[in-house]
C-alpha distance (Angstrom), angle and dihedral (degrees) to the residues before:
residue distance angle dihedral
M1 . . .
I2 3.81 . .
W3 3.88 96.1 .
K4 3.76 116.4 106.2
K5 3.87 98.1 176.7
E6 3.74 125.6 63.6
F7 3.78 111.9 -120.1
T8 3.81 145.2 153.4
I9 3.77 130.8 -143.0
E10 3.87 86.4 -119.0
G11 3.74 90.8 54.7
L12 3.74 94.0 49.0
N13 3.90 89.6 53.3
K14 3.80 95.1 56.4
S15 3.74 91.7 92.8
E16 3.86 114.4 128.1
N17 3.81 137.5 -178.1
N18 3.71 99.5 19.9
M19 3.78 143.0 94.5
V20 3.88 93.5 -87.5
K21 3.86 91.2 60.2
H22 3.82 92.7 39.6
L23 3.83 92.9 56.6
G24 3.74 93.2 44.7
I25 3.82 96.1 -115.1
E26 3.75 114.2 166.1
F27 3.75 129.4 -178.9
S28 3.77 107.7 -124.5
A29 3.80 113.2 171.8
F30 3.75 147.9 -1.0
G31 3.78 139.0 -170.6
E32 3.79 136.7 -179.3
D33 3.86 92.9 -63.4
Y34 3.83 107.9 10.5
L35 3.81 143.3 65.0
E36 3.74 124.0 -160.6
A37 3.77 136.6 -161.5
T38 3.79 136.6 175.5
M39 3.77 132.7 -140.4
P40 3.78 128.4 -170.8
V41 3.82 120.0 -121.7
D42 3.77 97.8 -135.3
N43 3.80 143.0 114.2
R44 3.80 90.7 -53.1
T45 3.77 95.3 54.7
L46 3.84 106.1 30.9
Q47 3.72 125.3 101.3
P48 3.88 118.6 -133.0
F49 3.84 90.5 -91.1
G50 3.84 92.6 63.1
V51 3.86 100.6 -104.7
L52 3.80 132.8 102.5
H53 3.80 112.3 -69.8
G54 3.75 113.1 -118.9
G55 3.84 89.6 -136.8
A56 3.79 89.5 57.8
S57 3.80 90.2 53.1
V58 3.76 89.4 51.6
V59 3.83 91.5 50.0
L60 3.82 88.7 52.9
A61 3.75 91.1 48.2
E62 3.80 94.7 49.0
T63 3.82 92.9 43.5
I64 3.81 93.0 56.0
G65 3.76 97.0 38.2
S66 3.84 93.0 48.6
M67 3.75 93.9 47.7
A68 3.81 90.3 47.4
G69 3.78 90.6 50.1
Y70 3.78 91.7 50.7
L71 3.79 92.2 49.7
C72 3.84 88.7 56.0
L73 3.86 93.3 60.2
I74 3.78 119.6 103.4
D75 3.90 93.8 -174.9
L76 3.82 108.6 84.2
Q77 3.89 89.7 -157.3
K78 3.76 93.7 62.6
T79 3.80 134.3 73.9
T80 3.75 136.4 176.8
V81 3.85 128.5 -111.5
G82 3.76 130.6 -173.7
Q83 3.72 114.2 -99.5
E84 3.76 103.0 169.6
I85 3.78 135.5 -0.7
N86 3.74 133.0 -178.5
A87 3.78 130.6 179.7
N88 3.70 137.2 -168.1
H89 3.79 113.7 -153.7
L90 3.77 107.1 -149.5
R91 3.89 108.0 164.9
A92 3.77 136.1 20.6
A93 3.78 121.0 -116.5
S94 3.88 120.5 -166.9
S95 3.80 104.3 172.9
G96 3.72 143.9 5.0
L97 3.79 126.9 41.7
V98 3.78 130.5 -46.4
T99 3.79 120.0 -154.2
G100 3.75 125.6 -150.0
R101 3.81 124.7 -157.2
A102 3.83 121.3 -165.8
T103 3.75 119.1 -157.8
P104 3.82 125.2 175.4
I105 3.79 126.4 -106.4
H106 3.81 94.7 174.5
I107 3.77 131.5 1.6
G108 3.84 108.7 -169.4
R109 3.79 136.5 163.1
Q110 3.79 93.5 -107.0
S111 3.83 104.6 23.4
Q112 3.77 140.6 16.6
V113 3.82 132.3 -160.4
W114 3.77 121.4 -154.0
S115 3.85 133.8 -174.9
I116 3.78 115.0 -144.9
E117 3.85 120.8 -167.6
I118 3.77 117.6 -166.0
K119 3.77 117.6 -158.3
N120 3.82 136.4 -177.6
E121 3.82 123.4 -125.0
E122 3.81 90.1 -87.4
G123 3.76 89.9 57.0
N124 3.80 95.7 -109.5
L125 3.78 117.3 144.8
V126 3.80 110.2 -106.9
A127 3.75 99.0 171.8
I128 3.81 141.8 -9.8
S129 3.77 125.3 -151.2
R130 3.76 138.5 -175.4
L131 3.81 118.2 -151.5
T132 3.81 128.0 -165.1
L133 3.71 114.9 -160.8
A134 3.84 128.9 -165.8
V135 3.79 116.5 -141.5
I136 3.80 106.6 -138.9
E137 3.78 141.2 169.5
M138 3.80 114.3 -93.7
K139 3.77 114.6 -117.0
């Protein structure tokens, strides 16, 4: 198991007054080496042409990857912050929910790299993202 902090899905979803809550992102599952969250495809996340906004997909990816990275830290004085993210948008989604799953590529003392796959309700890949996190001292 990669997780170093104790957590519950309910605890991860207690976030208020931020973009995660505004977009309706909710953590939904975890396993030995992955963390998942869902996001609705609705008026908050659609682009003007009626399909999921690529920026919303990136917010979902960074949200899951950053939280997963944080949960892997032993040192309580450290946190993770996004350093670089990319995304390939592969399929349009116009309704329902999308689910992102973050899995680690590298978990180091100073940096982490995560792969995040975002799928629609049918299990089709909508986007794939790679997130690099810096591990920094909390201020």
